[in-house]
C-alpha positions, 0 to 999 in steps of 0.5 A: 352432651354438655351445654357450652352456650345458650344465646337467642334461643340457640343451644350449643352442645358438644361431645367430648369423646374422641371417637364421636368428634371426627371432624371436630364439630358442635351441635346447635339446637334451635327449637325443633331444628338441629345441626352438626356444624364443623368448628374449623370452617362452619360447614353443616355436617348434618341437619339444618337450622334457619338461615338467621340462626345458622349465621349466629352460630357461625359468628 
């Protein structure tokens, strides 16, 4: 899974295969925490991040 961005210890990754991207989302990794977050509205599909890290990813 390619890395799109790294900031404040957060890594943003995304699959590029269509079958794995409905709805379109990114994977945010922060330490031992991981969350799949929709691109359109920033909702967490799966997993969890600390609140501050989630706010930074949504921004």
